C-alpha positions as CSV (number, residue, x, y, z in Angstrom):
1,M,84.5,138.2,29.7
2,N,87.6,139.5,31.4
3,L,87.4,142.8,33.3
4,T,89.3,145.5,31.4
5,P,88.7,149.2,31.0
6,L,86.6,148.2,27.9
7,T,84.4,145.8,29.8
8,A,84.0,147.6,33.0
9,I,80.4,148.8,33.8
10,S,81.4,151.9,35.7
11,P,83.2,154.6,33.6
12,I,85.4,155.3,36.6
13,D,87.0,151.8,36.1
14,G,86.5,152.0,32.3
15,R,86.7,155.1,30.2
16,Y,88.2,157.3,33.0
17,A,90.3,154.6,34.7
18,D,93.7,156.3,34.0
19,K,92.4,159.7,35.1
20,V,91.6,158.7,38.7
21,S,94.3,156.1,39.2
22,E,95.6,157.8,42.4
23,L,92.3,156.9,44.1
24,R,92.4,153.2,43.2
25,N,94.6,152.2,46.1
26,L,92.3,154.0,48.5
27,F,88.7,153.2,47.4
28,S,89.0,149.8,45.6
29,E,88.0,146.5,47.2
30,Y,91.7,146.0,47.8
31,G,91.9,149.5,49.5
32,L,89.0,148.6,51.9
33,I,90.6,145.2,52.7
34,R,93.9,146.9,53.3
35,Q,92.4,149.2,55.9
36,R,90.5,146.4,57.6
37,V,93.6,144.3,57.9
38,R,95.4,147.3,59.3
39,V,92.8,147.9,62.0
40,E,92.6,144.3,63.0
41,A,96.4,144.0,63.2
42,L,96.8,147.2,65.2
43,W,94.0,146.2,67.6
44,F,95.7,142.9,68.4
45,K,98.9,144.7,69.0
46,A,97.2,147.3,71.3
47,L,95.7,144.4,73.3
48,A,99.1,142.8,73.5
49,N,100.5,146.0,75.0
50,E,97.9,146.2,77.7
51,P,99.5,144.7,81.0
52,A,96.1,143.7,82.3
53,I,95.5,141.3,79.4
54,K,98.0,138.8,80.8
55,E,97.2,136.1,78.2
56,L,98.9,138.2,75.5
57,Q,102.0,139.1,77.5
58,G,105.4,137.9,76.3
59,L,104.6,137.7,72.6
60,P,107.9,137.4,70.7
61,A,109.2,140.3,68.6
62,V,108.7,138.3,65.4
63,V,104.9,138.2,66.0
64,M,104.8,141.9,66.8
65,K,106.8,142.6,63.6
66,T,104.3,140.5,61.6
67,L,101.5,142.6,63.0
68,D,103.4,145.8,62.0
69,E,104.0,144.5,58.5
70,L,100.3,143.7,58.1
71,A,99.3,147.2,59.3
72,A,101.8,148.9,57.0
73,S,101.1,147.2,53.7
74,L,99.0,144.5,52.2
75,S,99.9,142.5,49.1
76,I,97.5,141.8,46.3
77,E,98.0,138.1,47.1
78,D,96.9,138.6,50.7
79,A,93.8,140.5,49.4
80,V,93.0,137.6,47.1
81,K,93.3,135.3,50.0
82,V,90.8,137.4,51.9
83,K,88.3,137.0,49.0
84,E,88.9,133.3,49.0
85,Y,88.0,133.2,52.7
86,E,84.9,135.3,52.0
87,R,83.6,132.8,49.5
88,T,83.3,130.4,52.5
89,T,82.3,132.8,55.2
90,N,80.0,135.0,53.1
91,H,81.2,137.7,55.5
92,D,83.8,140.2,54.4
93,V,85.1,141.3,57.9
94,K,85.2,137.7,59.1
95,A,87.4,136.9,56.1
96,V,89.8,139.6,57.1
97,E,89.9,138.1,60.6
98,Y,90.8,134.7,59.2
99,L,93.7,136.2,57.2
100,V,95.3,137.8,60.3
101,K,94.8,134.5,62.2
102,A,96.5,132.6,59.4
103,R,99.5,134.9,59.5
104,L,99.8,134.4,63.3
105,D,99.5,130.7,62.9
106,A,103.0,130.7,61.4
107,F,104.4,131.1,64.9
108,P,103.5,128.8,67.8
109,E,103.2,131.8,70.2
110,G,100.9,133.6,67.7
111,K,98.8,130.5,67.0
112,A,98.2,130.0,70.7
113,R,96.7,133.5,71.0
114,R,94.9,133.6,67.6
115,E,91.4,134.1,69.3
116,F,92.4,137.5,70.3
117,V,92.2,138.6,66.7
118,H,88.9,140.7,66.5
119,F,88.6,140.4,70.3
120,A,85.3,141.9,71.6
121,C,84.8,143.6,68.2
122,T,81.7,144.0,66.1
123,S,82.3,144.3,62.4
124,E,81.4,148.0,62.5
125,D,84.3,148.6,64.9
126,I,86.6,147.6,62.1
127,N,84.5,149.1,59.3
128,N,84.0,152.6,60.7
129,L,87.8,153.0,61.3
130,S,88.6,151.6,57.9
131,Y,86.4,154.0,56.1
132,A,87.6,156.9,58.3
133,L,91.2,156.1,57.4
134,M,90.2,155.7,53.7
135,L,88.5,159.1,53.6
136,K,91.2,160.8,55.6
137,E,93.9,159.6,53.3
138,A,91.9,160.6,50.2
139,R,91.3,164.1,51.7
140,D,94.9,164.7,52.9
141,Q,96.8,163.0,50.1
142,V,94.7,163.7,47.0
143,L,91.7,166.0,47.4
144,V,93.1,169.0,49.3
145,P,96.4,169.0,47.4
146,T,94.6,168.9,44.1
147,V,92.2,171.8,45.0
148,I,95.2,173.8,46.4
149,K,96.9,173.5,43.0
150,L,93.7,174.6,41.2
151,I,93.3,177.5,43.5
152,N,96.9,178.6,43.1
153,R,96.5,178.4,39.3
154,L,93.5,180.6,39.5
155,K,95.4,183.0,41.7
156,D,98.1,183.3,39.1
157,L,95.5,184.1,36.5
158,S,93.7,186.5,38.8
159,H,96.9,188.5,39.4
160,H,97.9,188.4,35.8
161,Y,94.5,189.7,34.6
162,A,93.9,192.0,37.5
163,E,93.7,195.0,35.2
164,Q,91.9,193.4,32.3
165,P,88.6,195.2,32.0
166,M,85.5,193.3,31.0
167,I,81.8,193.9,31.0
168,S,79.7,192.3,33.7
169,R,76.3,190.7,33.1
170,T,73.5,190.8,35.6
171,H,70.4,189.0,34.4
172,G,72.3,188.3,31.3
173,Q,72.4,192.0,30.4
174,P,75.3,194.4,30.2
175,A,76.2,195.7,33.7
176,T,78.8,197.6,35.6
177,P,82.4,196.8,34.3
178,T,84.7,194.6,36.3
179,T,88.1,192.9,35.5
180,L,88.7,189.3,34.6
181,G,91.1,189.1,37.5
182,K,88.4,190.2,40.0
183,E,85.9,187.7,38.7
184,L,88.5,184.9,39.1
185,A,89.2,186.2,42.6
186,N,85.5,185.7,43.5
187,V,85.8,182.1,42.6
188,I,89.1,181.7,44.5
189,Y,87.6,183.1,47.7
190,R,84.7,180.8,47.5
191,L,86.8,177.7,46.8
192,Q,89.2,178.5,49.6
193,R,86.3,178.7,52.1
194,Q,84.9,175.4,50.9
195,M,88.3,173.7,50.9
196,D,88.9,174.9,54.4
197,R,85.6,173.4,55.5
198,L,86.5,170.1,54.0
199,A,90.0,170.1,55.4
200,N,88.7,170.9,58.9
201,V,86.0,168.2,59.1
202,T,86.7,166.2,62.3
203,I,87.0,162.5,61.4
204,L,85.6,160.3,64.2
205,G,86.0,156.7,65.0
206,K,84.9,154.2,67.6
207,I,85.8,150.7,68.8
208,N,83.4,150.0,71.6
209,G,81.6,146.8,70.8
210,A,78.1,145.6,69.8
211,V,76.1,148.7,70.9
212,G,78.8,151.1,72.1
213,N,78.9,150.1,75.8
214,F,82.0,147.8,75.9
215,N,79.7,145.1,77.3
216,A,81.8,142.1,76.4
217,H,85.0,143.9,77.1
218,V,84.0,144.6,80.7
219,V,82.9,141.0,81.4
220,A,86.2,139.6,80.1
221,Y,88.6,142.2,81.7
222,P,86.7,144.4,84.2
223,E,90.0,145.9,85.4
224,V,90.7,147.6,82.1
225,N,89.5,151.2,81.6
226,W,88.0,150.3,78.2
227,A,86.8,153.8,77.4
228,K,90.3,155.2,77.8
229,F,91.8,152.2,76.0
230,G,89.5,152.6,73.0
231,Q,90.1,156.3,72.8
232,A,93.8,155.9,72.9
233,F,93.6,153.3,70.1
234,V,91.5,155.4,67.8
235,E,93.7,158.5,68.4
236,S,96.8,156.4,67.7
237,M,95.6,156.3,64.0
238,N,95.2,160.1,64.0
239,L,91.4,159.9,64.2
240,N,89.1,161.5,66.7
241,W,87.3,159.5,69.4
242,N,83.5,159.4,69.5
243,P,82.5,158.2,73.0
244,Y,78.8,158.0,72.3
245,T,77.6,155.5,69.6
246,T,75.3,152.7,68.9
247,Q,76.7,149.7,67.0
248,I,77.8,152.1,64.4
249,E,79.7,155.3,64.6
250,P,76.7,157.5,63.6
251,H,78.2,159.0,60.4
252,D,77.5,162.6,61.3
253,W,81.1,163.4,60.3
254,N,80.6,161.6,57.0
255,G,77.7,163.8,56.3
256,E,79.8,166.9,57.1
257,Y,82.6,165.6,54.9
258,F,80.4,164.8,51.9
259,D,78.5,168.1,52.2
260,A,81.7,170.1,52.3
261,L,83.0,168.3,49.2
262,A,79.7,168.9,47.5
263,G,79.9,172.6,48.4
264,L,83.3,172.8,46.8
265,N,81.9,171.1,43.7
266,T,79.0,173.6,43.6
267,V,81.4,176.5,43.3
268,L,83.1,174.8,40.4
269,I,79.8,174.0,38.7
270,D,79.2,177.8,38.8
271,F,82.7,178.4,37.4
272,C,82.3,175.9,34.6
273,R,79.0,177.5,33.5
274,D,80.5,181.0,33.6
275,I,83.6,180.0,31.6
276,W,81.3,178.2,29.1
277,G,79.3,181.4,28.7
278,Y,82.4,183.5,28.2
279,I,83.7,181.2,25.6
280,S,80.3,181.5,23.8
281,L,80.6,185.3,24.0
282,G,84.1,185.1,22.5
283,Y,85.9,186.4,25.6
284,F,88.0,183.3,25.6
285,K,89.4,181.7,22.5
286,Q,89.9,177.9,22.5
287,R,93.1,176.6,21.1
288,V,92.8,174.2,18.2
289,I,94.4,170.8,19.0
290,A,95.7,169.0,16.0
291,G,93.7,165.9,15.1
292,E,90.8,166.7,17.4
293,T,87.2,166.8,16.0
294,G,84.5,169.0,17.5
295,S,81.5,167.7,15.6
296,S,80.8,164.6,13.5
297,T,78.9,166.9,11.0
298,M,80.2,170.5,11.5
299,P,83.9,170.6,10.8
300,H,84.3,174.1,12.1
301,K,83.3,173.3,15.7
302,V,85.7,173.7,18.7
303,N,83.6,172.9,21.7
304,P,84.2,173.7,25.4
305,I,84.1,170.0,26.2
306,D,86.4,170.1,29.2
307,F,84.2,172.5,31.1
308,E,81.0,170.6,30.0
309,N,82.6,167.3,31.1
310,G,83.6,169.0,34.3
311,E,80.1,170.3,35.0
312,G,78.6,166.9,34.2
313,N,80.9,165.0,36.5
314,L,80.6,167.6,39.3
315,S,76.8,167.3,39.1
316,L,76.9,163.5,39.2
317,A,79.3,163.6,42.1
318,N,77.0,166.0,44.0
319,A,74.0,163.8,43.4
320,L,75.8,161.1,45.3
321,L,77.4,163.3,47.9
322,R,74.2,165.0,48.9
323,F,72.5,161.6,49.1
324,F,75.3,160.3,51.3
325,A,75.1,163.3,53.6
326,D,71.4,162.9,54.0
327,K,71.2,159.1,54.2
328,L,74.3,157.9,56.2
329,P,73.5,159.6,59.6
330,V,70.1,157.8,59.6
331,S,70.0,154.3,61.1
332,R,67.1,152.4,62.7
333,W,67.6,151.9,66.4
334,Q,71.1,150.6,67.3
335,R,71.9,149.6,63.7
336,D,70.6,148.7,60.3
337,L,72.6,147.6,57.3
338,T,71.4,150.2,54.7
339,D,74.7,152.1,55.2
340,S,76.8,149.2,54.2
341,T,76.2,149.1,50.5
342,V,76.0,153.0,50.4
343,M,79.5,153.4,51.9
344,R,81.0,151.1,49.3
345,N,80.1,153.8,46.7
346,V,81.8,156.8,48.4
347,G,84.8,156.3,46.1
348,V,82.6,156.7,43.1
349,A,81.5,160.2,44.2
350,V,85.1,161.2,45.1
351,S,86.4,159.9,41.8
352,H,83.8,161.9,39.8
353,S,84.9,165.0,41.7
354,L,88.6,164.4,41.0
355,L,87.8,163.7,37.3
356,A,85.9,167.0,37.1
357,W,88.7,169.0,38.7
358,K,91.2,167.5,36.2
359,S,88.8,168.4,33.3
360,I,88.7,172.0,34.5
361,N,92.5,172.2,34.6
362,R,92.7,170.7,31.1
363,G,90.1,173.3,29.9
364,L,92.2,176.1,31.4
365,D,95.1,174.8,29.4
366,R,93.2,175.2,26.2
367,I,91.9,178.8,26.4
368,D,93.4,182.2,25.7
369,I,92.0,185.6,26.6
370,N,90.4,187.6,23.7
371,T,91.2,191.1,25.0
372,S,90.0,192.8,21.8
373,K,86.5,191.2,22.1
374,M,86.3,192.3,25.8
375,L,87.2,195.9,24.9
376,E,84.9,195.9,21.9
377,D,81.9,195.0,24.1
378,L,82.8,197.6,26.6
379,D,83.1,200.3,23.9
380,A,79.7,199.3,22.6
381,N,78.0,199.9,26.0
382,W,78.6,203.5,27.0
383,E,75.2,203.5,28.7
384,L,77.0,201.6,31.6
385,L,78.2,205.0,32.7
386,A,74.7,206.1,33.7
387,E,75.4,204.6,37.1
388,P,78.4,206.8,38.1
389,I,76.9,209.9,36.4
390,Q,73.6,209.7,38.3
391,T,75.5,208.9,41.5
392,V,77.6,212.1,41.2
393,M,74.5,214.1,40.3
394,R,72.9,212.8,43.6
395,R,76.0,214.0,45.5
396,Y,75.5,217.5,44.3
397,G,71.7,217.6,44.8
398,V,70.6,217.4,41.1
399,E,67.0,216.6,41.3
400,N,65.6,213.4,39.6
401,A,69.2,212.3,38.8
402,Y,68.2,208.6,38.5
403,E,65.1,209.4,36.4
404,Q,67.1,211.6,34.0
405,L,69.6,208.9,33.3
406,K,66.8,206.3,33.0
407,D,65.1,208.4,30.4
408,L,68.4,208.8,28.5
409,T,69.7,205.3,28.6
410,R,67.1,202.6,29.4
411,G,66.8,200.2,26.5
412,Q,69.0,202.4,24.4
413,R,72.6,202.3,23.1
414,L,74.6,205.5,23.6
415,N,78.1,206.5,22.5
416,A,80.8,208.5,24.1
417,E,79.8,211.7,22.4
418,S,76.1,211.7,23.5
419,L,77.1,211.0,27.1
420,R,79.6,213.8,27.0
421,E,77.0,216.2,25.7
422,F,74.7,215.2,28.6
423,I,77.5,215.7,31.2
424,N,78.5,219.1,29.8
425,K,74.9,220.4,30.3
426,L,74.7,219.3,33.9
427,S,74.8,221.9,36.8
428,L,77.9,220.4,38.4
429,P,81.2,221.7,39.7
430,E,83.8,221.8,37.0
431,A,86.0,219.3,38.8
432,A,83.1,216.8,39.0
433,K,82.4,217.3,35.3
434,Q,86.0,216.6,34.4
435,T,86.0,213.4,36.5
436,L,82.9,212.2,34.7
437,L,84.2,213.2,31.2
438,K,87.4,211.1,31.8
439,L,85.3,208.0,32.4
440,A,85.0,205.2,29.9
441,P,83.5,201.7,30.3
442,A,87.1,200.3,30.2
443,N,88.3,202.4,33.1
444,Y,85.1,202.5,35.2
445,L,86.4,199.7,37.4
446,G,86.1,200.8,41.1
447,I,88.7,198.8,43.1
448,A,88.4,195.6,41.0
449,T,92.1,195.6,40.1
450,Q,93.2,196.0,43.7
451,L,90.8,193.2,44.9
452,A,92.2,190.9,42.2
453,Q,95.8,191.7,43.2
454,K,95.0,191.2,46.9
455,I,93.5,187.7,46.6
């Protein structure tokens, strides 16, 4: 059976393949091979530029150009060739080494120096840098720009609805009024913090040999300052140098990266659930899309599927991301292989995150604000004004202010007239009474509007 979106086991490569296509070049097997070839080619070139390594001096420009071309791009045909080598070697990094050697073999000067490919490297020297480049590109090119667009969209909505009053709900019960814009501002502020945390994770790399000590390097070329050389190489790829490692870069930064991404997703899970709830209450109306079906048996249904799909994919992504954050920094002694198969799945978690963010955006496209329902609920809950009334009573020394309002309102629905009667009987300065008499649930908003406008 040929592999197609219909025959793929993973829904990321099947049902949702077209929705996460921008990650395919980064996290696919091809994407990993591409980064490995890049690191191997650049390492050979860095060695050739070190004067103390005399055996590599004098390489012709055509060889250096070939290395640059390998580092810059990799054809699908070359990736297929790597997989052919792997069928013999049963070792994926060794297969990459053979491809680079084969390309050098096209030139006599390159063939004579082919054994400097993968010089003094352990496989993890190549792997840790490849995954670092992969995750850095995903973050900088896809994840952060996508979140910025979502945040900016929510900012526009927050500003537009800064003055739109709505009832709050604490413990699911009617509570002090707010505005729709302010509630969106809460989400924006949280998302911004989590995005900044992800964007500022320091991505580390190492290329220091079998257990992190440059053992073989020093034996072969004792005159080279290998710590300085390795640092310069890692930093040349816009990564940060980790000077203290075992055979593996210890993956602490990976844990920070995945934890930050999970934190961002957690905010959006909360957002999806709130929007779902507001749709259920009728605060948001869903647009009917021609031809769509909401239920196989109930023709009237228009379901909030985009926010439900968003929540589901965010939860699935976080299950993997939290596992990665906990598992990857743990390795027995100088190295065990349990991280290898785990790392191959990082693209799955990132893809489910991106898929969820797109679902949320699509969901926002399909809802309109039901202002009349919001105002109707506010007008049905005049008892919400018990809070400001008892607070003003406290200011002017009215005894048992809280208890009086509790007796009047707890578990009861009041209307405007009954509250006004209560206010008029209070021993308060006339100006204070007039302030309270002007209050209504729809204008008892504190600085919610200003907070929304300010975000």
